[in-house]
Phi, psi and omega in degrees: 000134180293152182304317180297325178291323177296317179295317178298317179295317178297322177295319177296321177299316180295318179296318178298317177299314179302314181297318177298320178297332178279359179092009180281156173253125177279130180263317181201156174228142177054046177285131184239148171214184183298334183273347180148207186223141171256128182294307183218138170241127186217165175251127174243093189065235178271353180280139170262124189238127172267123185245123173265125180253128177238123182245132177221144176283335179196186183256019180306323180254023179100165178290146181306324182293339178297337179281349180261070183274183182303316180299316179295318179298319178297320178297319179297321177296319178297318178296321178300316179296324177294319179296316180297323179299327180273333184233055185299327181295328181280344182257344186301130177076010182250151171276134179259137174215162178245128176239162173230140175238126176259133175245112190233117178156163184296332179236111183305332181293336181237011185292163174286140178249132172235142187228121173255126181258146170058060176290139180245000000 
């Protein structure tokens, strides 16, 4: 596994831990389909949340949230619809939203966590 992939995986682990600490229930991680991958699917109360995790060791190439642009958000909505098509019973009666979690620091296990809710 490439170093960047190891850092990304560690960041996703840290983000998942953070979400659990917030009282969320994780439904799935790294769900894949032909259109791409969802990093985390979780429940925040009655909300079903698609979470994009961006991990960076520093801001040399910009803040992690800068990578979650309009095109990426549209892709996440399409992936969310694909997940719901496969798991309609888990989505029924829930509000769907897209969140982003940034994991920023040299060591993902101790990095700073930033959370943007309800990306449009």
